[in-house]
Predicted model as a PDB file, atoms N, CA, C, CB and O in Angstrom, pLDDT in the B-factor column:
MODEL        1                                                                  
ATOM      1  N   MET A   1      36.045 -25.226   4.446  1.00 56.00           N  
ATOM      2  CA  MET A   1      35.354 -24.231   5.250  1.00 56.00           C  
ATOM      3  C   MET A   1      34.327 -24.926   6.151  1.00 56.00           C  
ATOM      4  CB  MET A   1      34.668 -23.173   4.345  1.00 56.00           C  
ATOM      5  O   MET A   1      33.551 -25.729   5.633  1.00 56.00           O  
ATOM      6  N   PHE A   2      34.270 -24.676   7.439  1.00 63.00           N  
ATOM      7  CA  PHE A   2      33.216 -25.396   8.228  1.00 63.00           C  
ATOM      8  C   PHE A   2      31.800 -24.718   8.307  1.00 63.00           C  
ATOM      9  CB  PHE A   2      33.728 -25.569   9.644  1.00 63.00           C  
ATOM     10  O   PHE A   2      31.690 -23.539   7.971  1.00 63.00           O  
ATOM     11  N   GLU A   3      30.850 -25.350   8.689  1.00 64.00           N  
ATOM     12  CA  GLU A   3      29.566 -25.030   8.596  1.00 64.00           C  
ATOM     13  C   GLU A   3      29.371 -23.816   9.511  1.00 64.00           C  
ATOM     14  CB  GLU A   3      28.706 -26.199   8.919  1.00 64.00           C  
ATOM     15  O   GLU A   3      29.913 -23.827  10.616  1.00 64.00           O  
ATOM     16  N   ARG A   4      28.611 -22.742   9.111  1.00 68.00           N  
ATOM     17  CA  ARG A   4      28.338 -21.590   9.717  1.00 68.00           C  
ATOM     18  C   ARG A   4      26.748 -21.298   9.289  1.00 68.00           C  
ATOM     19  CB  ARG A   4      29.434 -20.463   9.271  1.00 68.00           C  
ATOM     20  O   ARG A   4      26.526 -20.490   8.387  1.00 68.00           O  
ATOM     21  N   PRO A   5      25.773 -21.907   9.892  1.00 74.00           N  
ATOM     22  CA  PRO A   5      24.409 -21.711   9.334  1.00 74.00           C  
ATOM     23  C   PRO A   5      24.069 -20.334   9.268  1.00 74.00           C  
ATOM     24  CB  PRO A   5      23.377 -22.402  10.108  1.00 74.00           C  
ATOM     25  O   PRO A   5      23.379 -19.911   8.341  1.00 74.00           O  
ATOM     26  N   GLU A   6      24.556 -19.494  10.300  1.00 75.00           N  
ATOM     27  CA  GLU A   6      24.192 -18.000  10.438  1.00 75.00           C  
ATOM     28  C   GLU A   6      24.478 -17.264   9.105  1.00 75.00           C  
ATOM     29  CB  GLU A   6      25.051 -17.289  11.642  1.00 75.00           C  
ATOM     30  O   GLU A   6      23.785 -16.328   8.707  1.00 75.00           O  
ATOM     31  N   LEU A   7      25.639 -17.798   8.393  1.00 71.00           N  
ATOM     32  CA  LEU A   7      26.080 -17.163   7.238  1.00 71.00           C  
ATOM     33  C   LEU A   7      25.573 -17.701   5.921  1.00 71.00           C  
ATOM     34  CB  LEU A   7      27.453 -17.191   7.244  1.00 71.00           C  
ATOM     35  O   LEU A   7      25.817 -17.191   4.828  1.00 71.00           O  
ATOM     36  N   GLY A   8      24.766 -18.891   6.153  1.00 69.00           N  
ATOM     37  CA  GLY A   8      24.308 -19.514   4.843  1.00 69.00           C  
ATOM     38  C   GLY A   8      25.071 -20.583   4.535  1.00 69.00           C  
ATOM     39  O   GLY A   8      24.718 -21.243   3.558  1.00 69.00           O  
ATOM     40  N   VAL A   9      26.220 -20.976   5.252  1.00 68.00           N  
ATOM     41  CA  VAL A   9      27.073 -22.225   4.891  1.00 68.00           C  
ATOM     42  C   VAL A   9      26.598 -23.361   5.735  1.00 68.00           C  
ATOM     43  CB  VAL A   9      28.667 -22.001   5.140  1.00 68.00           C  
ATOM     44  O   VAL A   9      26.892 -23.493   6.924  1.00 68.00           O  
ATOM     45  N   THR A  10      25.826 -24.195   5.026  1.00 70.00           N  
ATOM     46  CA  THR A  10      25.160 -25.244   5.694  1.00 70.00           C  
ATOM     47  C   THR A  10      25.830 -26.600   5.679  1.00 70.00           C  
ATOM     48  CB  THR A  10      23.882 -25.361   5.147  1.00 70.00           C  
ATOM     49  O   THR A  10      25.349 -27.576   6.254  1.00 70.00           O  
ATOM     50  N   ASN A  11      27.016 -26.619   4.963  1.00 70.00           N  
ATOM     51  CA  ASN A  11      27.657 -28.028   4.968  1.00 70.00           C  
ATOM     52  C   ASN A  11      29.339 -27.705   4.794  1.00 70.00           C  
ATOM     53  CB  ASN A  11      26.969 -29.071   3.563  1.00 70.00           C  
ATOM     54  O   ASN A  11      29.708 -26.630   4.321  1.00 70.00           O  
ATOM     55  N   ASP A  12      30.111 -28.544   5.141  1.00 72.00           N  
ATOM     56  CA  ASP A  12      31.581 -28.405   4.990  1.00 72.00           C  
ATOM     57  C   ASP A  12      31.922 -28.453   3.496  1.00 72.00           C  
ATOM     58  CB  ASP A  12      32.356 -29.551   5.781  1.00 72.00           C  
ATOM     59  O   ASP A  12      31.407 -29.274   2.737  1.00 72.00           O  
ATOM     60  N   VAL A  13      32.811 -27.537   3.114  1.00 72.00           N  
ATOM     61  CA  VAL A  13      33.242 -27.474   1.761  1.00 72.00           C  
ATOM     62  C   VAL A  13      34.844 -27.470   1.815  1.00 72.00           C  
ATOM     63  CB  VAL A  13      32.616 -26.165   1.020  1.00 72.00           C  
ATOM     64  O   VAL A  13      35.514 -26.933   2.698  1.00 72.00           O  
ATOM     65  N   THR A  14      35.293 -28.115   0.790  1.00 75.00           N  
ATOM     66  CA  THR A  14      36.838 -28.082   0.577  1.00 75.00           C  
ATOM     67  C   THR A  14      37.239 -27.487  -0.552  1.00 75.00           C  
ATOM     68  CB  THR A  14      37.447 -29.351   0.539  1.00 75.00           C  
ATOM     69  O   THR A  14      36.712 -27.807  -1.618  1.00 75.00           O  
ATOM     70  N   PHE A  15      38.182 -26.578  -0.496  1.00 79.00           N  
ATOM     71  CA  PHE A  15      38.732 -25.907  -1.789  1.00 79.00           C  
ATOM     72  C   PHE A  15      40.123 -26.220  -1.985  1.00 79.00           C  
ATOM     73  CB  PHE A  15      38.604 -24.371  -1.774  1.00 79.00           C  
ATOM     74  O   PHE A  15      40.914 -26.245  -1.042  1.00 79.00           O  
ATOM     75  N   LEU A  16      40.471 -26.475  -3.253  1.00 81.00           N  
ATOM     76  CA  LEU A  16      41.909 -26.664  -3.665  1.00 81.00           C  
ATOM     77  C   LEU A  16      42.629 -25.395  -3.545  1.00 81.00           C  
ATOM     78  CB  LEU A  16      42.045 -27.183  -5.106  1.00 81.00           C  
ATOM     79  O   LEU A  16      42.219 -24.435  -4.196  1.00 81.00           O  
ATOM     80  N   THR A  17      43.645 -25.280  -2.795  1.00 85.00           N  
ATOM     81  CA  THR A  17      44.489 -24.230  -2.553  1.00 85.00           C  
ATOM     82  C   THR A  17      45.956 -24.297  -3.009  1.00 85.00           C  
ATOM     83  CB  THR A  17      44.444 -24.029  -1.237  1.00 85.00           C  
ATOM     84  O   THR A  17      46.589 -25.323  -2.758  1.00 85.00           O  
ATOM     85  N   GLU A  18      46.507 -23.341  -3.620  1.00 89.00           N  
ATOM     86  CA  GLU A  18      48.070 -23.471  -4.128  1.00 89.00           C  
ATOM     87  C   GLU A  18      48.697 -22.432  -3.184  1.00 89.00           C  
ATOM     88  CB  GLU A  18      48.383 -23.060  -5.920  1.00 89.00           C  
ATOM     89  O   GLU A  18      48.078 -21.466  -2.739  1.00 89.00           O  
ATOM     90  N   ASN A  19      50.044 -22.735  -2.907  1.00 92.00           N  
ATOM     91  CA  ASN A  19      50.989 -21.726  -2.166  1.00 92.00           C  
ATOM     92  C   ASN A  19      52.272 -21.908  -2.695  1.00 92.00           C  
ATOM     93  CB  ASN A  19      51.065 -21.901  -0.604  1.00 92.00           C  
ATOM     94  O   ASN A  19      52.827 -22.992  -2.521  1.00 92.00           O  
ATOM     95  N   VAL A  20      52.878 -20.927  -3.373  1.00 95.00           N  
ATOM     96  CA  VAL A  20      54.220 -21.054  -3.918  1.00 95.00           C  
ATOM     97  C   VAL A  20      54.941 -19.697  -3.466  1.00 95.00           C  
ATOM     98  CB  VAL A  20      54.194 -21.278  -5.585  1.00 95.00           C  
ATOM     99  O   VAL A  20      54.346 -18.635  -3.281  1.00 95.00           O  
ATOM    100  N   GLY A  21      56.086 -19.867  -3.344  1.00 96.00           N  
ATOM    101  CA  GLY A  21      57.058 -18.755  -2.973  1.00 96.00           C  
ATOM    102  C   GLY A  21      58.426 -19.176  -2.662  1.00 96.00           C  
ATOM    103  O   GLY A  21      58.861 -20.283  -2.980  1.00 96.00           O  
ATOM    104  N   GLY A  22      59.146 -18.223  -1.996  1.00 97.00           N  
ATOM    105  CA  GLY A  22      60.643 -18.475  -1.637  1.00 97.00           C  
ATOM    106  C   GLY A  22      61.150 -17.358  -0.767  1.00 97.00           C  
ATOM    107  O   GLY A  22      60.539 -16.310  -0.554  1.00 97.00           O  
ATOM    108  N   GLY A  23      62.341 -17.690  -0.280  1.00 97.00           N  
ATOM    109  CA  GLY A  23      62.873 -16.868   0.678  1.00 97.00           C  
ATOM    110  C   GLY A  23      64.266 -16.674   0.652  1.00 97.00           C  
ATOM    111  O   GLY A  23      64.884 -17.509  -0.007  1.00 97.00           O  
ATOM    112  N   VAL A  24      64.960 -15.734   1.232  1.00 97.00           N  
ATOM    113  CA  VAL A  24      66.381 -15.464   1.271  1.00 97.00           C  
ATOM    114  C   VAL A  24      66.777 -15.254   2.751  1.00 97.00           C  
ATOM    115  CB  VAL A  24      66.745 -14.208   0.381  1.00 97.00           C  
ATOM    116  O   VAL A  24      65.956 -14.747   3.516  1.00 97.00           O  
ATOM    117  N   LYS A  25      67.993 -15.620   3.182  1.00 95.00           N  
ATOM    118  CA  LYS A  25      68.528 -15.316   4.374  1.00 95.00           C  
ATOM    119  C   LYS A  25      70.036 -14.897   4.255  1.00 95.00           C  
ATOM    120  CB  LYS A  25      68.330 -16.456   5.252  1.00 95.00           C  
ATOM    121  O   LYS A  25      70.822 -15.498   3.523  1.00 95.00           O  
ATOM    122  N   TRP A  26      70.353 -13.902   4.970  1.00 95.00           N  
ATOM    123  CA  TRP A  26      71.614 -13.259   4.796  1.00 95.00           C  
ATOM    124  C   TRP A  26      72.337 -13.115   6.209  1.00 95.00           C  
ATOM    125  CB  TRP A  26      71.396 -11.861   4.099  1.00 95.00           C  
ATOM    126  O   TRP A  26      71.685 -12.523   7.068  1.00 95.00           O  
ATOM    127  N   TYR A  27      73.436 -13.520   6.511  1.00 93.00           N  
ATOM    128  CA  TYR A  27      74.048 -13.098   7.839  1.00 93.00           C  
ATOM    129  C   TYR A  27      75.230 -12.195   7.635  1.00 93.00           C  
ATOM    130  CB  TYR A  27      74.507 -14.334   8.673  1.00 93.00           C  
ATOM    131  O   TYR A  27      75.978 -12.345   6.668  1.00 93.00           O  
ATOM    132  N   ALA A  28      75.399 -11.292   8.504  1.00 93.00           N  
ATOM    133  CA  ALA A  28      76.467 -10.487   8.497  1.00 93.00           C  
ATOM    134  C   ALA A  28      77.818 -11.246   8.694  1.00 93.00           C  
ATOM    135  CB  ALA A  28      76.255  -9.492   9.494  1.00 93.00           C  
ATOM    136  O   ALA A  28      77.810 -12.380   9.175  1.00 93.00           O  
ATOM    137  N   PRO A  29      78.999 -10.616   8.318  1.00 93.00           N  
ATOM    138  CA  PRO A  29      80.284 -11.443   8.510  1.00 93.00           C  
ATOM    139  C   PRO A  29      80.613 -11.813   9.936  1.00 93.00           C  
ATOM    140  CB  PRO A  29      81.481 -10.681   7.965  1.00 93.00           C  
ATOM    141  O   PRO A  29      81.433 -12.703  10.165  1.00 93.00           O  
ATOM    142  N   ASN A  30      80.017 -11.175  10.875  1.00 91.00           N  
ATOM    143  CA  ASN A  30      80.266 -11.705  12.237  1.00 91.00           C  
ATOM    144  C   ASN A  30      79.350 -12.828  12.770  1.00 91.00           C  
ATOM    145  CB  ASN A  30      80.175 -10.595  13.169  1.00 91.00           C  
ATOM    146  O   ASN A  30      79.482 -13.354  13.875  1.00 91.00           O  
ATOM    147  N   ASN A  31      78.419 -13.129  11.866  1.00 87.00           N  
ATOM    148  CA  ASN A  31      77.443 -14.250  12.132  1.00 87.00           C  
ATOM    149  C   ASN A  31      76.626 -13.902  13.351  1.00 87.00           C  
ATOM    150  CB  ASN A  31      78.180 -15.642  12.356  1.00 87.00           C  
ATOM    151  O   ASN A  31      76.006 -14.867  13.800  1.00 87.00           O  
ATOM    152  N   ARG A  32      76.481 -12.843  13.954  1.00 91.00           N  
ATOM    153  CA  ARG A  32      75.732 -12.516  15.114  1.00 91.00           C  
ATOM    154  C   ARG A  32      74.253 -12.118  14.806  1.00 91.00           C  
ATOM    155  CB  ARG A  32      76.434 -11.411  15.833  1.00 91.00           C  
ATOM    156  O   ARG A  32      73.285 -12.354  15.528  1.00 91.00           O  
ATOM    157  N   TRP A  33      74.254 -11.387  13.450  1.00 94.00           N  
ATOM    158  CA  TRP A  33      72.899 -10.980  13.282  1.00 94.00           C  
ATOM    159  C   TRP A  33      72.711 -11.201  11.687  1.00 94.00           C  
ATOM    160  CB  TRP A  33      72.630  -9.389  13.830  1.00 94.00           C  
ATOM    161  O   TRP A  33      73.685 -11.484  10.990  1.00 94.00           O  
ATOM    162  N   GLY A  34      71.445 -11.063  11.160  1.00 95.00           N  
ATOM    163  CA  GLY A  34      71.241 -11.178   9.769  1.00 95.00           C  
ATOM    164  C   GLY A  34      69.728 -10.846   9.393  1.00 95.00           C  
ATOM    165  O   GLY A  34      68.866 -10.588  10.232  1.00 95.00           O  
ATOM    166  N   LEU A  35      69.554 -10.881   8.209  1.00 97.00           N  
ATOM    167  CA  LEU A  35      68.111 -10.532   7.535  1.00 97.00           C  
ATOM    168  C   LEU A  35      67.482 -11.644   6.830  1.00 97.00           C  
ATOM    169  CB  LEU A  35      68.213  -9.385   6.471  1.00 97.00           C  
ATOM    170  O   LEU A  35      68.143 -12.483   6.218  1.00 97.00           O  
ATOM    171  N   ARG A  36      66.322 -11.655   6.905  1.00 97.00           N  
ATOM    172  CA  ARG A  36      65.686 -12.737   5.970  1.00 97.00           C  
ATOM    173  C   ARG A  36      64.385 -12.142   5.570  1.00 97.00           C  
ATOM    174  CB  ARG A  36      65.451 -14.234   6.696  1.00 97.00           C  
ATOM    175  O   ARG A  36      63.755 -11.310   6.222  1.00 97.00           O  
ATOM    176  N   GLY A  37      64.053 -12.661   4.423  1.00 97.00           N  
ATOM    177  CA  GLY A  37      62.766 -12.149   3.663  1.00 97.00           C  
ATOM    178  C   GLY A  37      62.059 -13.413   2.985  1.00 97.00           C  
ATOM    179  O   GLY A  37      62.667 -14.428   2.644  1.00 97.00           O  
ATOM    180  N   ASP A  38      60.750 -13.213   2.848  1.00 97.00           N  
ATOM    181  CA  ASP A  38      60.078 -14.330   2.305  1.00 97.00           C  
ATOM    182  C   ASP A  38      58.842 -13.770   1.519  1.00 97.00           C  
ATOM    183  CB  ASP A  38      59.676 -15.350   3.445  1.00 97.00           C  
ATOM    184  O   ASP A  38      58.252 -12.788   1.969  1.00 97.00           O  
ATOM    185  N   TYR A  39      58.453 -14.344   0.407  1.00 97.00           N  
ATOM    186  CA  TYR A  39      57.348 -13.891  -0.510  1.00 97.00           C  
ATOM    187  C   TYR A  39      56.569 -15.305  -0.675  1.00 97.00           C  
ATOM    188  CB  TYR A  39      57.940 -13.179  -2.057  1.00 97.00           C  
ATOM    189  O   TYR A  39      57.156 -16.360  -0.913  1.00 97.00           O  
ATOM    190  N   ARG A  40      55.203 -15.182  -0.519  1.00 96.00           N  
ATOM    191  CA  ARG A  40      54.271 -16.265  -0.877  1.00 96.00           C  
ATOM    192  C   ARG A  40      53.173 -15.762  -1.656  1.00 96.00           C  
ATOM    193  CB  ARG A  40      53.739 -16.958   0.307  1.00 96.00           C  
ATOM    194  O   ARG A  40      52.660 -14.661  -1.454  1.00 96.00           O  
ATOM    195  N   PHE A  41      52.797 -16.607  -2.587  1.00 96.00           N  
ATOM    196  CA  PHE A  41      51.596 -16.402  -3.471  1.00 96.00           C  
ATOM    197  C   PHE A  41      50.601 -17.453  -3.085  1.00 96.00           C  
ATOM    198  CB  PHE A  41      51.947 -16.500  -5.035  1.00 96.00           C  
ATOM    199  O   PHE A  41      50.950 -18.633  -3.034  1.00 96.00           O  
ATOM    200  N   VAL A  42      49.406 -17.086  -2.819  1.00 92.00           N  
ATOM    201  CA  VAL A  42      48.415 -18.092  -2.391  1.00 92.00           C  
ATOM    202  C   VAL A  42      47.264 -17.899  -3.265  1.00 92.00           C  
ATOM    203  CB  VAL A  42      48.010 -17.977  -0.889  1.00 92.00           C  
ATOM    204  O   VAL A  42      46.820 -16.770  -3.474  1.00 92.00           O  
ATOM    205  N   ALA A  43      46.747 -18.976  -3.799  1.00 91.00           N  
ATOM    206  CA  ALA A  43      45.358 -18.950  -4.476  1.00 91.00           C  
ATOM    207  C   ALA A  43      44.360 -19.981  -4.156  1.00 91.00           C  
ATOM    208  CB  ALA A  43      45.511 -19.031  -5.885  1.00 91.00           C  
ATOM    209  O   ALA A  43      44.634 -21.181  -4.145  1.00 91.00           O  
ATOM    210  N   VAL A  44      43.175 -19.487  -3.889  1.00 86.00           N  
ATOM    211  CA  VAL A  44      42.098 -20.493  -3.525  1.00 86.00           C  
ATOM    212  C   VAL A  44      41.132 -20.473  -4.746  1.00 86.00           C  
ATOM    213  CB  VAL A  44      41.295 -20.103  -2.079  1.00 86.00           C  
ATOM    214  O   VAL A  44      40.582 -19.439  -5.125  1.00 86.00           O  
ATOM    215  N   ASN A  45      40.964 -21.701  -5.343  1.00 76.00           N  
ATOM    216  CA  ASN A  45      40.126 -21.981  -6.555  1.00 76.00           C  
ATOM    217  C   ASN A  45      38.655 -21.847  -6.163  1.00 76.00           C  
ATOM    218  CB  ASN A  45      40.414 -23.444  -7.149  1.00 76.00           C  
ATOM    219  O   ASN A  45      38.310 -22.154  -5.022  1.00 76.00           O  
ATOM    220  N   SER A  46      37.858 -21.442  -6.978  1.00 74.00           N  
ATOM    221  CA  SER A  46      36.318 -21.294  -6.822  1.00 74.00           C  
ATOM    222  C   SER A  46      35.658 -22.776  -7.213  1.00 74.00           C  
ATOM    223  CB  SER A  46      35.698 -19.996  -7.909  1.00 74.00           C  
ATOM    224  O   SER A  46      36.184 -23.673  -7.872  1.00 74.00           O  
ATOM    225  N   LYS A  47      34.559 -22.748  -6.698  1.00 76.00           N  
ATOM    226  CA  LYS A  47      33.724 -23.900  -6.982  1.00 76.00           C  
ATOM    227  C   LYS A  47      32.282 -23.438  -7.149  1.00 76.00           C  
ATOM    228  CB  LYS A  47      33.841 -24.961  -5.860  1.00 76.00           C  
ATOM    229  O   LYS A  47      31.802 -22.711  -6.280  1.00 76.00           O  
ATOM    230  N   ASP A  48      31.584 -23.793  -8.163  1.00 72.00           N  
ATOM    231  CA  ASP A  48      30.261 -23.524  -8.694  1.00 72.00           C  
ATOM    232  C   ASP A  48      29.292 -23.992  -7.547  1.00 72.00           C  
ATOM    233  CB  ASP A  48      29.999 -24.303 -10.129  1.00 72.00           C  
ATOM    234  O   ASP A  48      28.239 -23.382  -7.358  1.00 72.00           O  
ATOM    235  N   SER A  49      29.634 -25.023  -6.818  1.00 67.00           N  
ATOM    236  CA  SER A  49      28.650 -25.418  -5.713  1.00 67.00           C  
ATOM    237  C   SER A  49      28.934 -24.816  -4.480  1.00 67.00           C  
ATOM    238  CB  SER A  49      28.609 -26.859  -5.472  1.00 67.00           C  
ATOM    239  O   SER A  49      28.416 -25.347  -3.498  1.00 67.00           O  
ATOM    240  N   ALA A  50      29.608 -23.874  -4.314  1.00 67.00           N  
ATOM    241  CA  ALA A  50      30.099 -23.285  -3.108  1.00 67.00           C  
ATOM    242  C   ALA A  50      29.092 -22.325  -2.659  1.00 67.00           C  
ATOM    243  CB  ALA A  50      31.444 -22.633  -3.287  1.00 67.00           C  
ATOM    244  O   ALA A  50      28.405 -21.731  -3.491  1.00 67.00           O  
ATOM    245  N   PRO A  51      28.933 -22.102  -1.223  1.00 63.00           N  
ATOM    246  CA  PRO A  51      28.035 -21.198  -0.799  1.00 63.00           C  
ATOM    247  C   PRO A  51      28.140 -19.830  -1.376  1.00 63.00           C  
ATOM    248  CB  PRO A  51      28.111 -21.148   0.524  1.00 63.00           C  
ATOM    249  O   PRO A  51      29.179 -19.528  -1.964  1.00 63.00           O  
ATOM    250  N   ALA A  52      27.123 -18.934  -1.263  1.00 64.00           N  
ATOM    251  CA  ALA A  52      27.293 -17.630  -1.709  1.00 64.00           C  
ATOM    252  C   ALA A  52      28.295 -16.747  -0.906  1.00 64.00           C  
ATOM    253  CB  ALA A  52      26.007 -17.027  -1.722  1.00 64.00           C  
ATOM    254  O   ALA A  52      28.894 -15.826  -1.461  1.00 64.00           O  
ATOM    255  N   PHE A  53      28.467 -17.053   0.439  1.00 60.00           N  
ATOM    256  CA  PHE A  53      29.290 -16.427   1.142  1.00 60.00           C  
ATOM    257  C   PHE A  53      30.841 -16.496   0.844  1.00 60.00           C  
ATOM    258  CB  PHE A  53      28.999 -16.811   2.301  1.00 60.00           C  
ATOM    259  O   PHE A  53      31.511 -15.477   1.013  1.00 60.00           O  
ATOM    260  N   PHE A  54      31.376 -17.552   0.449  1.00 66.00           N  
ATOM    261  CA  PHE A  54      32.698 -17.752   0.058  1.00 66.00           C  
ATOM    262  C   PHE A  54      32.876 -18.961  -0.891  1.00 66.00           C  
ATOM    263  CB  PHE A  54      33.517 -17.902   1.260  1.00 66.00           C  
ATOM    264  O   PHE A  54      32.319 -20.035  -0.665  1.00 66.00           O  
ATOM    265  N   GLY A  55      33.745 -18.728  -2.055  1.00 63.00           N  
ATOM    266  CA  GLY A  55      33.959 -19.797  -2.850  1.00 63.00           C  
ATOM    267  C   GLY A  55      33.572 -19.809  -4.189  1.00 63.00           C  
ATOM    268  O   GLY A  55      33.980 -20.654  -4.986  1.00 63.00           O  
ATOM    269  N   ARG A  56      32.708 -18.801  -4.503  1.00 71.00           N  
ATOM    270  CA  ARG A  56      32.210 -18.686  -5.940  1.00 71.00           C  
ATOM    271  C   ARG A  56      33.204 -18.081  -6.809  1.00 71.00           C  
ATOM    272  CB  ARG A  56      30.940 -17.863  -6.045  1.00 71.00           C  
ATOM    273  O   ARG A  56      33.201 -18.342  -8.012  1.00 71.00           O  
ATOM    274  N   ASP A  57      34.145 -17.208  -6.238  1.00 75.00           N  
ATOM    275  CA  ASP A  57      35.220 -16.583  -7.017  1.00 75.00           C  
ATOM    276  C   ASP A  57      36.496 -17.029  -6.461  1.00 75.00           C  
ATOM    277  CB  ASP A  57      35.140 -15.059  -7.015  1.00 75.00           C  
ATOM    278  O   ASP A  57      36.704 -17.231  -5.264  1.00 75.00           O  
ATOM    279  N   SER A  58      37.395 -17.179  -7.484  1.00 80.00           N  
ATOM    280  CA  SER A  58      38.785 -17.605  -7.082  1.00 80.00           C  
ATOM    281  C   SER A  58      39.456 -16.329  -6.328  1.00 80.00           C  
ATOM    282  CB  SER A  58      39.697 -18.083  -8.460  1.00 80.00           C  
ATOM    283  O   SER A  58      39.192 -15.182  -6.688  1.00 80.00           O  
ATOM    284  N   ARG A  59      40.261 -16.587  -5.356  1.00 82.00           N  
ATOM    285  CA  ARG A  59      40.776 -15.529  -4.483  1.00 82.00           C  
ATOM    286  C   ARG A  59      42.325 -15.610  -4.503  1.00 82.00           C  
ATOM    287  CB  ARG A  59      40.202 -15.679  -2.996  1.00 82.00           C  
ATOM    288  O   ARG A  59      42.847 -16.725  -4.484  1.00 82.00           O  
ATOM    289  N   TYR A  60      42.964 -14.671  -4.534  1.00 90.00           N  
ATOM    290  CA  TYR A  60      44.457 -14.651  -4.517  1.00 90.00           C  
ATOM    291  C   TYR A  60      45.036 -13.648  -3.413  1.00 90.00           C  
ATOM    292  CB  TYR A  60      44.988 -14.226  -5.971  1.00 90.00           C  
ATOM    293  O   TYR A  60      44.501 -12.591  -3.076  1.00 90.00           O  
ATOM    294  N   ALA A  61      46.238 -14.181  -2.909  1.00 93.00           N  
ATOM    295  CA  ALA A  61      46.836 -13.286  -1.925  1.00 93.00           C  
ATOM    296  C   ALA A  61      48.322 -13.385  -2.013  1.00 93.00           C  
ATOM    297  CB  ALA A  61      46.362 -13.607  -0.510  1.00 93.00           C  
ATOM    298  O   ALA A  61      48.915 -14.422  -2.311  1.00 93.00           O  
ATOM    299  N   HIS A  62      48.925 -12.169  -1.719  1.00 95.00           N  
ATOM    300  CA  HIS A  62      50.518 -12.081  -1.671  1.00 95.00           C  
ATOM    301  C   HIS A  62      50.930 -11.863  -0.267  1.00 95.00           C  
ATOM    302  CB  HIS A  62      51.134 -10.857  -2.583  1.00 95.00           C  
ATOM    303  O   HIS A  62      50.308 -11.045   0.409  1.00 95.00           O  
ATOM    304  N   ARG A  63      51.884 -12.497   0.210  1.00 95.00           N  
ATOM    305  CA  ARG A  63      52.249 -12.249   1.611  1.00 95.00           C  
ATOM    306  C   ARG A  63      53.765 -11.904   1.457  1.00 95.00           C  
ATOM    307  CB  ARG A  63      51.940 -13.564   2.635  1.00 95.00           C  
ATOM    308  O   ARG A  63      54.456 -12.640   0.752  1.00 95.00           O  
ATOM    309  N   VAL A  64      54.318 -10.819   2.083  1.00 97.00           N  
ATOM    310  CA  VAL A  64      55.593 -10.471   2.030  1.00 97.00           C  
ATOM    311  C   VAL A  64      56.162 -10.358   3.576  1.00 97.00           C  
ATOM    312  CB  VAL A  64      55.692  -9.168   1.196  1.00 97.00           C  
ATOM    313  O   VAL A  64      55.622  -9.612   4.392  1.00 97.00           O  
ATOM    314  N   TYR A  65      57.155 -11.066   3.852  1.00 95.00           N  
ATOM    315  CA  TYR A  65      57.672 -11.324   5.305  1.00 95.00           C  
ATOM    316  C   TYR A  65      59.179 -10.865   5.333  1.00 95.00           C  
ATOM    317  CB  TYR A  65      57.544 -12.987   5.749  1.00 95.00           C  
ATOM    318  O   TYR A  65      60.018 -11.260   4.524  1.00 95.00           O  
ATOM    319  N   ALA A  66      59.421  -9.983   6.363  1.00 97.00           N  
ATOM    320  CA  ALA A  66      60.902  -9.582   6.497  1.00 97.00           C  
ATOM    321  C   ALA A  66      61.221  -9.588   7.998  1.00 97.00           C  
ATOM    322  CB  ALA A  66      61.219  -8.080   5.841  1.00 97.00           C  
ATOM    323  O   ALA A  66      60.350  -9.236   8.793  1.00 97.00           O  
ATOM    324  N   ALA A  67      62.345  -9.945   8.385  1.00 97.00           N  
ATOM    325  CA  ALA A  67      62.736 -10.122   9.751  1.00 97.00           C  
ATOM    326  C   ALA A  67      64.137  -9.897   9.963  1.00 97.00           C  
ATOM    327  CB  ALA A  67      62.401 -11.411  10.217  1.00 97.00           C  
ATOM    328  O   ALA A  67      64.914  -9.990   9.014  1.00 97.00           O  
ATOM    329  N   VAL A  68      64.566  -9.587  11.211  1.00 97.00           N  
ATOM    330  CA  VAL A  68      65.975  -9.507  11.648  1.00 97.00           C  
ATOM    331  C   VAL A  68      66.219 -10.735  12.476  1.00 97.00           C  
ATOM    332  CB  VAL A  68      66.293  -8.182  12.469  1.00 97.00           C  
ATOM    333  O   VAL A  68      65.442 -11.137  13.341  1.00 97.00           O  
ATOM    334  N   ILE A  69      67.313 -11.279  12.159  1.00 94.00           N  
ATOM    335  CA  ILE A  69      67.806 -12.449  12.827  1.00 94.00           C  
ATOM    336  C   ILE A  69      68.797 -12.278  13.879  1.00 94.00           C  
ATOM    337  CB  ILE A  69      68.334 -13.289  11.912  1.00 94.00           C  
ATOM    338  O   ILE A  69      69.875 -11.847  13.470  1.00 94.00           O  
ATOM    339  N   ILE A  70      68.712 -12.509  15.154  1.00 94.00           N  
ATOM    340  CA  ILE A  70      69.815 -12.411  16.147  1.00 94.00           C  
ATOM    341  C   ILE A  70      70.125 -13.804  16.526  1.00 94.00           C  
ATOM    342  CB  ILE A  70      69.448 -11.538  17.419  1.00 94.00           C  
ATOM    343  O   ILE A  70      69.262 -14.602  16.893  1.00 94.00           O  
ATOM    344  N   ASN A  71      71.582 -14.114  16.409  1.00 89.00           N  
ATOM    345  CA  ASN A  71      72.029 -15.454  16.712  1.00 89.00           C  
ATOM    346  C   ASN A  71      72.629 -15.278  18.001  1.00 89.00           C  
ATOM    347  CB  ASN A  71      72.996 -16.082  15.674  1.00 89.00           C  
ATOM    348  O   ASN A  71      73.577 -14.519  18.199  1.00 89.00           O  
ATOM    349  N   THR A  72      71.985 -16.094  19.016  1.00 89.00           N  
ATOM    350  CA  THR A  72      72.523 -15.967  20.401  1.00 89.00           C  
ATOM    351  C   THR A  72      73.428 -17.112  20.762  1.00 89.00           C  
ATOM    352  CB  THR A  72      71.389 -15.893  21.418  1.00 89.00           C  
ATOM    353  O   THR A  72      73.900 -17.121  21.898  1.00 89.00           O  
ATOM    354  N   VAL A  73      73.725 -18.083  19.920  1.00 82.00           N  
ATOM    355  CA  VAL A  73      74.572 -19.169  20.030  1.00 82.00           C  
ATOM    356  C   VAL A  73      75.906 -18.860  19.460  1.00 82.00           C  
ATOM    357  CB  VAL A  73      73.992 -20.320  19.404  1.00 82.00           C  
ATOM    358  O   VAL A  73      75.980 -18.442  18.305  1.00 82.00           O  
ATOM    359  N   LYS A  74      77.006 -19.041  20.214  1.00 68.00           N  
ATOM    360  CA  LYS A  74      78.237 -18.870  19.523  1.00 68.00           C  
ATOM    361  C   LYS A  74      78.895 -20.130  19.058  1.00 68.00           C  
ATOM    362  CB  LYS A  74      79.134 -18.160  20.351  1.00 68.00           C  
ATOM    363  O   LYS A  74      79.964 -20.080  18.451  1.00 68.00           O  
TER     364      LYS A  74                                                      
ENDMDL                                                                          
END                                                                             
């Protein structure tokens, strides 16, 4: 996290972050289109010395991503 004096963050702070997940990809039998999906779990660990604005509590996030794939190359 970078300095933001207006928010009370007066020095740079580094937090340990974990990111784990996986995805799948499926193509139709004609290989022209397909679907893909991805799931990620992200965790940012807390620090006792962190500014009050961010970092005193561990934070967790879930990301789900889905897309349609169009294959334009034969």
